[in-house]
C-alpha positions as CSV (number, residue, x, y, z in Angstrom):
1,M,12.4,45.2,-26.7
2,K,12.9,42.1,-28.8
3,N,16.3,41.6,-27.3
4,R,14.9,41.8,-23.7
5,I,12.2,39.3,-24.5
6,R,14.7,36.9,-26.1
7,Q,17.0,37.3,-23.1
8,Y,14.2,36.6,-20.7
9,T,12.9,33.6,-22.6
10,Q,16.4,32.1,-22.7
11,S,17.1,32.7,-19.1
12,G,17.9,29.7,-16.8
13,F,15.3,30.9,-14.3
14,L,12.4,30.8,-16.8
15,K,13.6,27.4,-18.1
16,N,13.9,25.9,-14.7
17,S,10.5,27.4,-13.6
18,F,8.8,25.8,-16.7
19,V,10.4,22.4,-16.1
20,T,9.4,22.5,-12.4
21,V,5.8,23.6,-13.1
22,F,5.5,21.0,-15.9
23,G,6.6,18.2,-13.5
24,T,4.1,19.4,-10.9
25,I,1.3,19.5,-13.4
26,A,2.1,16.1,-14.9
27,A,2.3,14.4,-11.4
28,Q,-1.0,16.0,-10.3
29,A,-2.6,15.1,-13.6
30,I,-1.9,11.4,-12.9
31,V,-3.7,11.8,-9.5
32,L,-6.7,13.6,-10.9
33,L,-7.1,11.4,-14.0
34,L,-7.1,8.3,-11.8
35,Q,-9.6,9.6,-9.2
36,P,-12.8,8.9,-11.3
37,I,-11.5,5.3,-11.7
38,L,-10.4,4.8,-8.1
39,R,-13.6,6.4,-6.7
40,R,-15.7,3.9,-8.6
41,T,-13.5,1.0,-7.7
42,Y,-13.0,1.5,-3.9
43,P,-16.0,2.3,-1.6
44,A,-16.0,5.7,0.2
45,E,-15.2,3.9,3.5
46,D,-11.8,2.9,2.2
47,F,-11.0,6.5,1.2
48,G,-12.0,7.5,4.7
49,Y,-9.4,5.3,6.1
50,F,-6.9,6.4,3.5
51,S,-7.4,10.0,4.3
52,I,-6.7,9.3,8.0
53,F,-3.6,7.3,7.0
54,L,-2.3,10.3,5.0
55,A,-3.0,12.6,7.9
56,L,-1.1,10.3,10.3
57,T,1.9,10.3,7.9
58,G,1.6,13.9,6.8
59,I,1.8,15.5,10.3
60,P,5.1,13.9,11.5
61,V,6.9,13.8,8.2
62,V,7.5,17.5,8.2
63,I,9.9,17.2,11.2
64,A,11.3,13.7,10.4
65,C,14.7,15.3,9.3
66,F,14.5,18.0,12.0
67,R,14.2,20.5,9.2
68,Y,17.8,19.9,8.1
69,E,16.5,19.1,4.6
70,L,16.4,22.9,4.2
71,A,20.0,23.3,5.1
72,V,21.1,21.1,2.2
73,M,20.7,24.1,-0.1
74,L,22.9,26.5,1.9
75,P,26.6,25.4,2.1
76,R,29.0,26.7,-0.6
77,S,30.8,23.4,-0.6
78,Q,29.1,20.5,-2.2
79,K,30.9,18.1,0.2
80,E,29.3,19.9,3.1
81,A,25.9,19.7,1.5
82,D,26.5,15.9,1.1
83,N,27.4,15.6,4.7
84,I,24.3,17.5,5.8
85,M,22.1,15.3,3.7
86,V,23.6,12.1,5.2
87,G,23.1,13.6,8.7
88,A,19.5,14.4,8.0
89,F,19.0,10.9,6.6
90,I,20.3,9.4,9.8
91,I,18.0,11.6,11.9
92,N,15.1,10.5,9.7
93,L,16.0,6.8,10.1
94,F,16.0,7.1,13.9
95,F,12.9,9.3,14.0
96,S,10.9,6.9,11.9
97,A,12.1,3.9,13.9
98,A,11.0,5.6,17.1
99,L,7.7,6.6,15.6
100,G,7.1,3.0,14.6
101,M,7.9,1.8,18.1
102,L,5.5,4.3,19.6
103,I,2.7,3.3,17.2
104,W,3.3,-0.4,18.1
105,I,3.2,0.3,21.9
106,F,0.2,2.6,21.7
107,T,-1.9,0.9,19.0
108,D,-5.1,0.5,21.1
109,P,-5.1,4.1,22.4
110,I,-4.5,5.4,18.9
111,L,-7.4,3.4,17.5
112,H,-9.6,4.7,20.3
113,F,-8.5,8.3,19.7
114,L,-9.1,8.1,16.0
115,N,-12.5,6.4,16.6
116,V,-11.8,3.7,13.9
117,D,-12.6,0.0,13.8
118,E,-9.9,-2.6,14.6
119,D,-9.8,-3.1,10.8
120,F,-7.6,0.0,10.7
121,A,-5.0,-1.6,12.9
122,H,-3.3,-3.2,9.8
123,W,-2.8,0.3,8.4
124,L,-0.8,1.6,11.4
125,P,2.5,-0.3,10.8
126,A,2.7,1.4,7.4
127,V,2.8,4.9,8.9
128,A,6.5,4.8,10.0
129,P,7.9,3.6,6.7
130,A,5.7,6.0,4.8
131,V,7.1,8.8,6.8
132,F,10.7,7.6,6.3
133,F,10.3,7.3,2.5
134,Y,8.7,10.6,2.0
135,A,11.1,12.5,4.3
136,N,13.9,11.0,2.1
137,F,12.2,12.4,-0.9
138,T,12.6,16.0,0.5
139,L,16.3,15.3,0.9
140,W,16.8,13.9,-2.6
141,N,14.7,16.7,-4.0
142,N,16.6,19.6,-2.3
143,W,20.0,18.0,-3.2
144,L,19.0,17.7,-6.9
145,V,17.6,21.2,-6.9
146,R,20.9,22.5,-5.5
147,K,22.6,20.8,-8.5
148,K,19.9,22.3,-10.8
149,K,18.8,18.8,-11.9
150,F,15.2,19.8,-12.3
151,G,14.5,17.1,-14.8
152,A,15.5,14.5,-12.2
153,V,13.2,16.1,-9.7
154,N,10.3,15.7,-12.1
155,W,11.2,12.0,-12.6
156,L,11.0,11.5,-8.8
157,K,7.5,13.0,-8.8
158,L,6.3,11.1,-11.8
159,S,7.8,7.8,-10.7
160,R,5.9,8.1,-7.4
161,R,2.5,9.0,-8.8
162,S,2.6,6.5,-11.7
163,T,3.7,3.6,-9.5
164,E,1.3,4.6,-6.8
165,G,-1.7,4.8,-9.2
166,A,-0.9,1.6,-11.1
167,T,-0.6,-0.3,-7.8
168,Q,-3.8,1.1,-6.4
169,V,-5.8,0.2,-9.5
170,S,-4.3,-3.3,-9.7
171,L,-5.0,-4.1,-6.0
172,A,-8.6,-2.8,-6.0
173,G,-10.0,-6.1,-4.8
174,W,-7.9,-6.2,-1.6
175,Q,-9.9,-6.1,1.7
176,G,-10.4,-2.9,3.6
177,G,-8.9,-0.6,1.1
178,S,-5.4,-2.1,1.6
179,G,-4.7,-1.5,-2.1
180,L,-4.8,2.3,-1.5
181,M,-2.4,2.1,1.4
182,L,0.0,-0.3,-0.4
183,G,-0.1,1.8,-3.5
184,E,0.9,4.9,-1.5
185,L,3.6,3.0,0.3
186,F,5.0,1.3,-2.8
187,G,5.0,4.6,-4.7
188,R,7.0,6.2,-1.9
189,F,9.4,3.3,-1.8
190,F,9.9,3.4,-5.6
191,F,10.8,7.1,-5.8
192,N,13.4,6.4,-3.1
193,L,15.1,3.9,-5.4
194,V,14.8,6.4,-8.3
195,G,16.2,9.2,-6.0
196,V,19.2,7.1,-5.0
197,Y,19.9,6.4,-8.7
198,F,19.8,10.1,-9.6
199,L,22.0,11.0,-6.6
200,I,24.7,8.6,-7.7
201,R,24.3,9.5,-11.3
202,N,24.9,13.2,-10.5
203,G,28.0,12.8,-8.4
204,F,26.9,11.9,-4.9
205,S,29.4,9.6,-3.1
206,L,30.1,8.5,0.5
207,K,33.8,9.0,-0.1
208,F,33.9,12.4,1.7
209,I,31.3,11.7,4.4
210,R,32.8,12.1,7.8
211,Y,31.2,11.7,11.2
212,K,32.9,14.8,12.6
213,T,31.9,16.9,9.6
214,I,28.2,15.8,10.0
215,V,28.2,16.7,13.7
216,R,29.9,20.1,13.1
217,L,27.4,21.0,10.3
218,L,24.3,19.8,12.3
219,K,25.5,22.2,15.1
220,E,26.2,25.0,12.7
221,Y,22.6,24.8,11.3
222,V,20.9,24.0,14.5
223,R,18.7,27.1,14.0
224,F,16.5,25.0,11.6
225,P,15.3,22.5,14.3
226,A,15.4,25.2,17.0
227,Y,13.2,27.8,15.2
228,S,11.4,25.9,12.4
229,M,10.3,22.5,13.8
230,L,7.5,23.5,16.1
231,P,5.8,26.1,13.8
232,T,6.0,23.7,10.9
233,L,4.6,20.8,12.9
234,L,1.7,22.9,14.2
235,N,1.0,24.2,10.7
236,S,0.9,20.6,9.3
237,A,-1.3,19.5,12.1
238,G,-3.7,22.4,11.5
239,L,-4.0,21.5,7.9
240,L,-4.4,17.7,8.3
241,L,-6.3,17.3,11.6
242,P,-9.7,18.1,10.1
243,A,-9.8,14.7,8.4
244,I,-9.3,13.0,11.7
245,M,-11.8,15.3,13.4
246,F,-14.4,14.7,10.7
247,N,-14.0,10.9,11.1
248,R,-14.4,11.1,14.9
249,L,-17.7,12.8,14.5
250,F,-19.2,11.3,11.3
251,G,-17.5,8.0,10.5
252,K,-15.2,6.7,7.7
253,E,-17.8,6.8,4.9
254,E,-18.5,10.5,5.3
255,T,-14.8,11.1,5.7
256,G,-14.3,9.5,2.3
257,Y,-16.7,12.0,0.8
258,F,-15.0,14.8,2.8
259,D,-11.6,13.7,1.5
260,L,-12.6,14.0,-2.2
261,C,-14.0,17.4,-1.5
262,L,-10.7,18.6,0.0
263,Q,-8.7,17.1,-2.8
264,T,-10.8,18.6,-5.6
265,L,-10.9,22.0,-4.0
266,G,-7.3,22.0,-3.0
267,V,-5.5,20.9,-6.2
268,P,-6.3,24.0,-8.3
269,V,-5.5,26.3,-5.3
270,M,-2.2,24.5,-4.7
271,F,-1.2,24.7,-8.4
272,I,-2.0,28.4,-8.6
273,V,-0.3,29.2,-5.3
274,N,2.9,27.3,-6.1
275,S,3.2,28.7,-9.6
276,L,2.5,32.4,-8.6
277,S,4.5,32.3,-5.4
278,T,7.7,31.7,-7.5
279,V,6.9,34.6,-9.7
280,I,5.9,37.0,-6.9
281,N,8.9,36.0,-4.8
282,E,11.2,36.8,-7.8
283,K,9.5,40.2,-8.4
284,L,9.6,41.2,-4.7
285,A,13.2,40.1,-4.2
286,Q,14.4,42.2,-7.2
287,A,12.3,45.2,-6.0
288,F,13.6,45.0,-2.4
289,R,17.2,44.7,-3.6
290,N,16.8,47.9,-5.7
291,R,14.7,49.6,-3.1
292,E,11.8,50.0,-5.5
293,S,8.0,50.2,-4.9
294,V,6.1,47.0,-5.0
295,K,2.6,48.4,-4.5
296,G,1.8,48.6,-8.2
297,S,2.8,45.0,-8.9
298,I,1.0,43.6,-5.9
299,V,-2.2,45.5,-6.7
300,R,-2.2,44.2,-10.3
301,I,-1.6,40.6,-9.3
302,A,-4.2,40.9,-6.6
303,K,-6.9,42.2,-9.0
304,N,-6.3,39.3,-11.3
305,L,-6.3,36.8,-8.4
306,I,-9.6,38.3,-7.1
307,L,-11.2,37.6,-10.5
308,V,-9.9,34.1,-10.6
309,G,-10.9,33.5,-7.0
310,L,-14.4,34.8,-7.7
311,A,-14.8,32.5,-10.7
312,Y,-13.5,29.6,-8.6
313,F,-16.1,30.4,-5.9
314,L,-19.0,30.7,-8.3
315,I,-18.2,27.5,-10.1
316,F,-17.9,25.4,-6.9
317,S,-20.7,27.0,-5.0
318,L,-23.2,26.7,-7.9
319,F,-22.3,23.5,-9.7
320,S,-20.3,21.3,-7.3
321,P,-23.0,18.5,-6.7
322,L,-23.6,18.2,-10.4
323,L,-19.9,18.2,-11.3
324,F,-18.9,15.7,-8.6
325,G,-21.8,13.3,-9.4
326,F,-20.9,13.4,-13.1
327,I,-17.2,12.9,-12.8
328,F,-16.9,10.6,-9.8
329,G,-20.3,8.9,-9.6
330,D,-23.7,9.7,-8.2
331,M,-22.8,8.8,-4.6
332,Y,-20.2,11.6,-4.6
333,T,-22.8,14.4,-5.0
334,V,-22.4,14.5,-1.2
335,S,-18.8,15.6,-1.7
336,G,-20.1,18.4,-4.0
337,T,-22.5,19.5,-1.2
338,Y,-19.5,19.8,1.1
339,A,-17.6,21.7,-1.5
340,Q,-20.3,24.3,-1.7
341,V,-19.8,25.1,2.0
342,L,-16.0,25.3,1.6
343,A,-15.9,27.1,-1.7
344,F,-15.6,30.6,-0.3
345,T,-12.7,29.7,2.0
346,Y,-10.7,28.0,-0.7
347,G,-11.4,30.9,-3.1
348,L,-10.1,33.2,-0.5
349,R,-7.0,31.1,-0.1
350,L,-6.4,31.3,-3.8
351,V,-6.3,35.1,-3.5
352,V,-4.2,35.4,-0.3
353,F,-1.8,32.5,-0.1
354,P,0.4,33.4,-3.2
355,F,1.4,36.5,-1.2
356,A,2.6,34.5,1.8
357,V,6.2,34.9,0.4
358,V,6.0,38.5,1.5
359,F,6.8,37.5,5.0
360,A,10.2,36.0,4.0
361,A,10.9,38.8,1.5
362,L,10.3,41.4,4.2
363,D,12.1,39.4,6.9
364,R,8.9,39.0,8.9
365,I,9.2,35.3,9.5
366,K,8.0,35.7,13.1
367,E,4.7,37.1,12.0
368,G,4.2,34.1,9.6
369,S,5.0,31.8,12.5
370,I,2.5,33.5,14.8
371,I,-0.3,32.9,12.3
372,Q,0.6,29.2,12.2
373,Y,0.3,29.1,16.0
374,I,-3.0,30.8,15.9
375,H,-4.2,28.5,13.2
376,F,-3.3,25.4,15.2
377,L,-4.9,26.8,18.4
378,L,-8.2,27.5,16.6
379,I,-8.3,24.1,14.9
380,G,-7.3,22.5,18.2
381,A,-10.1,24.2,20.0
382,Y,-12.6,23.2,17.2
383,F,-11.5,19.6,17.8
384,F,-13.7,19.6,21.0
385,V,-16.8,20.8,19.1
386,E,-19.3,18.0,18.9
387,T,-22.4,18.0,16.6
388,D,-24.2,15.5,14.4
389,N,-24.9,18.2,11.8
390,K,-22.2,17.8,9.1
391,I,-23.1,21.1,7.3
392,L,-23.0,23.0,10.5
393,W,-19.6,21.6,11.4
394,L,-18.3,22.4,7.9
395,S,-19.6,25.9,8.2
396,G,-17.8,26.5,11.4
397,Y,-14.6,25.0,10.0
398,S,-14.9,27.1,6.9
399,T,-15.3,30.3,9.0
400,L,-12.2,29.6,11.0
401,E,-10.1,29.0,7.9
402,A,-11.5,32.2,6.3
403,L,-10.5,34.2,9.4
404,I,-7.0,32.9,9.2
405,S,-6.8,33.9,5.5
406,I,-8.1,37.4,6.4
407,L,-5.5,37.7,9.1
408,Y,-2.8,36.6,6.6
409,L,-4.0,39.3,4.3
410,L,-4.1,42.1,6.9
411,L,-0.5,41.3,8.0
412,I,0.7,41.1,4.4
413,F,-0.8,44.5,3.6
414,R,0.7,46.0,6.8
415,G,4.1,44.7,5.9
416,V,3.9,46.1,2.3
417,K,2.6,49.4,3.7
418,N,5.5,49.8,6.1
419,Y,7.9,49.0,3.3
420,E,6.3,51.6,1.1
421,N,6.5,54.2,3.9
422,S,10.2,53.4,4.4
423,L,10.8,54.3,0.8
424,K,9.2,57.7,1.2
425,S,11.5,58.5,4.1
426,L,14.6,57.9,2.0
């Protein structure tokens, strides 16, 4: 038994998982620790604009490389991986340039659609470079992960968050919340510089980059843009559109309160989901390879998650206004009120989303994609709902998100049940 424990603790998987989780925690800790300072430094209106800016960059960034960033991990040859990364970088460059041109041409219609003041116009030119810089990060990240340079990946995350936070604090007096936007942009630019440094340090070179090789590999992995771009774009839009929708109905100040609510609710869920997904995926992959039952493992994990989700729900539903007011300032008790409405939905996500890896493990990617389409259609339909009652709107939004989580859960259970039945027939 001791030998098995020693073997496990010394395994590369455990070490790499710990390094990755530590980097994620450290980067998020910088964000969370700075929030009480930034929320007292910038007015809520500035955060309202900032959340819209992040939505405008977050939606297109997931397709800026045409999903070829995923293909960097696949070739056996490192030279081919290098060529794919360069090809994806070129695609990102042209995509971001085209996006910037479209924003410049359609500035007035965009401002009208977003229902923002003309003050927001000076934020729009930053959208395209922000997309370009962050899409590059996904390339550098996947290339370094392929090389098992997890420490370098953590430095990328930390360099971004520390530079971003320092800039936002130092530029607090800038008009219209420009300090928030410039901090975000400078943070993304800086981790690009750090990323290039780590690429070169770990052996990347343009010496073996060939145009014909890039074209051949882009054709070989064309399934990534063909099958992944649209579902991923719709999923990103479904997650980020609510900030734009909320601003259209209730204005930038209320959107600033809503933004803090989503951040505070989302960070613990994201951390738990990302951490457990790795563990669950490893357990499922091993069980499926050996044609073993997974029911017992899933039930045990689900029971623990239900307890955590229940505690999460009770804390936020009962104490959110008090906690938000104490940590972020009295004006943000409004965010706490919003969090009370959304607490059940996010608690449900905490229970369900760690099991989303089941779709990939069971080769049921199409079912996962269908849920993304349904999610987008529901959110898109909700875009046309108009009301001046913020709590009523949040209740409807929370209900839609809860229904999507329940649908996820039902499909996951069905997939596991079918797998268990297949074992009985052997």
